[in-house]
C-alpha positions in Angstrom: 49.2 -8.4 117.0 48.9 -8.9 120.8 49.1 -12.4 122.2 45.5 -12.4 123.4 44.2 -11.1 120.0 46.3 -13.7 118.2 44.9 -16.5 120.4 41.4 -15.3 119.8 41.9 -15.3 116.1 43.4 -18.8 116.1 40.4 -20.0 118.2 38.0 -18.6 115.6 39.9 -20.4 112.8 39.8 -23.7 114.6 36.1 -23.2 115.4 35.4 -22.4 111.7 37.2 -25.5 110.6 35.1 -27.6 112.9 31.8 -26.0 112.0 32.6 -26.1 108.2 33.4 -29.8 108.5 30.2 -30.5 110.5 27.7 -28.3 108.6 29.3 -27.3 105.3 30.9 -24.1 104.0 27.5 -22.3 104.2 27.2 -22.8 108.0 25.9 -19.8 109.9 28.7 -17.5 111.1 27.0 -17.1 114.4 27.5 -20.9 114.9 31.2 -20.4 114.5 31.3 -17.5 116.9 29.4 -19.6 119.4 31.8 -22.5 118.9 34.7 -20.2 119.6 33.0 -18.7 122.7 32.9 -15.1 121.3 30.2 -12.8 120.0 29.5 -12.3 116.3 31.0 -8.8 116.4 34.3 -10.3 117.5 34.2 -12.7 114.5 33.5 -9.8 112.1 36.3 -7.7 113.6 38.8 -10.5 112.8 37.2 -11.7 109.6 35.0 -9.1 107.8 33.6 -11.6 105.3 32.9 -15.4 105.0 35.6 -15.6 102.4 38.2 -14.0 104.7 37.4 -16.6 107.3 37.4 -19.5 104.8 40.8 -18.3 103.4 42.2 -18.2 106.9 41.0 -21.8 107.5 42.6 -22.9 104.2 45.8 -21.1 104.9 46.2 -22.6 108.4 45.2 -26.1 107.4 47.4 -26.2 104.4 50.4 -25.0 106.5 49.6 -27.8 109.0 49.5 -30.4 106.3 52.9 -29.2 105.1 54.3 -29.5 108.6 52.9 -33.0 108.8 54.6 -33.9 105.5 57.9 -32.5 106.6 57.7 -34.6 109.8 56.8 -37.7 107.8 59.8 -37.1 105.5 62.0 -36.9 108.6 60.6 -40.2 109.9 60.7 -42.1 106.6 64.3 -43.1 107.2 63.5 -45.3 110.2 59.8 -46.3 109.8 58.5 -45.3 106.4 55.2 -47.2 106.6 54.5 -46.0 110.1 55.4 -42.4 109.1 53.0 -42.6 106.1 50.2 -44.0 108.3 50.7 -41.3 110.9 50.6 -38.6 108.2 47.3 -39.9 106.8 45.7 -40.2 110.2 46.8 -36.6 111.1 45.5 -35.3 107.7 42.2 -37.0 108.2 41.8 -35.5 111.6 42.3 -32.1 110.0 39.1 -32.8 108.0 40.4 -31.7 104.6 36.9 -32.0 103.2 36.0 -28.8 105.0 38.5 -27.0 102.8 37.3 -28.0 99.4 34.7 -25.2 98.9 37.2 -22.5 100.1 39.9 -23.7 97.7 37.7 -24.6 94.7 34.8 -22.2 94.6 37.0 -19.1 94.5 40.1 -20.7 92.9 40.9 -17.7 90.7 40.3 -15.3 93.6 42.5 -16.8 96.3 44.8 -14.3 98.0 48.4 -14.6 96.9 49.5 -15.9 100.3 46.9 -18.8 100.2 48.1 -19.7 96.7 51.7 -19.7 97.8 50.9 -21.8 100.9 49.0 -24.2 98.7 52.0 -24.6 96.3 54.4 -25.1 99.1 52.2 -27.8 100.6 51.8 -29.5 97.3 55.6 -29.5 96.8 56.3 -31.0 100.2 53.5 -33.6 99.9 54.8 -34.5 96.4 58.3 -35.1 97.8 56.8 -37.4 100.5 54.9 -39.4 97.9 57.9 -39.8 95.6 59.9 -40.9 98.6 57.3 -43.6 99.5 57.0 -44.6 95.8 60.8 -45.1 95.7 60.5 -47.3 98.8 57.8 -49.4 97.1 55.0 -48.4 99.5 52.8 -46.5 97.0 51.9 -47.3 93.5 54.0 -45.6 90.9 51.0 -44.3 88.9 49.6 -42.3 91.9 49.9 -38.5 91.8 49.7 -36.3 94.9 46.4 -34.6 93.9 44.7 -38.0 93.8 45.7 -38.7 97.4 44.8 -35.3 98.8 41.5 -35.1 96.9 40.6 -38.7 97.8 41.1 -37.8 101.5 39.1 -34.6 101.1 36.2 -36.4 99.5 36.1 -39.0 102.2 36.2 -36.5 105.0 33.7 -33.9 103.7 30.6 -33.4 105.8 28.4 -36.5 105.9 24.8 -37.1 106.7 24.1 -39.6 109.4 21.8 -41.9 107.5 22.2 -45.1 109.5 23.7 -44.4 112.9 24.8 -48.0 113.6 26.9 -48.2 110.4 28.0 -44.6 109.7 30.1 -44.2 112.9 32.8 -46.5 111.5 32.2 -45.7 107.8 34.9 -43.1 107.2 37.7 -45.0 108.9 36.7 -48.1 106.9 36.6 -46.1 103.6 40.0 -44.6 104.4 41.4 -48.1 105.0 40.1 -49.3 101.7 41.4 -46.1 100.0 44.9 -46.6 101.5 44.9 -50.3 100.4 44.2 -49.2 96.8 47.3 -46.9 96.9 49.6 -49.8 97.8 51.4 -51.7 95.0 50.3 -55.0 96.6 46.8 -53.9 97.5 47.2 -55.4 101.0 44.9 -53.5 103.4 46.1 -51.8 106.5 44.1 -51.9 109.7 41.4 -49.2 109.7 42.6 -46.0 111.2 41.2 -45.1 114.7 39.9 -41.5 115.0 37.8 -39.7 117.5 34.2 -40.0 116.3 33.9 -36.2 116.0 36.9 -36.0 113.8 35.4 -37.5 110.7 31.6 -37.3 110.9 
């Protein structure tokens, strides 16, 4: 694939992730094309169906989560708690909640490469969690799926019911969630994310 075509495809994937996170999995595809700055025909040339696009978003995001877990593992030797916090903050910014429909609604129909990427990511995140449990930073009864699904549920698209309280709601909920994962239950300071990253 030519460099410009690959860049355009990646731009569409990033736009789709943002739109899915803001408006849900059923968001209009023309909104994604507009977000990417291309016409709807360009979107369809790259992704003939909504599922094709959703799977591309899932594949890309899962690969990014795995890369973040690898980095956190590398950093655990020096600053394990800081490495864990950076991992969580980065995963939250990826807006995992936008992936849930793509990975759950068609679980039995996922392309083989998406399933493979999912398993590789699960394996690496599991290794990170076991490392942190061995260091006493995470409860021993926690399993990786609980952490990933917890983040996904907290970062799925939200309705702005009360503007004055919702702006800080997700960072606050993430902080409470992370405190619940610690053996001592001591809360960490709420993560700081761009407003558009979680709402």
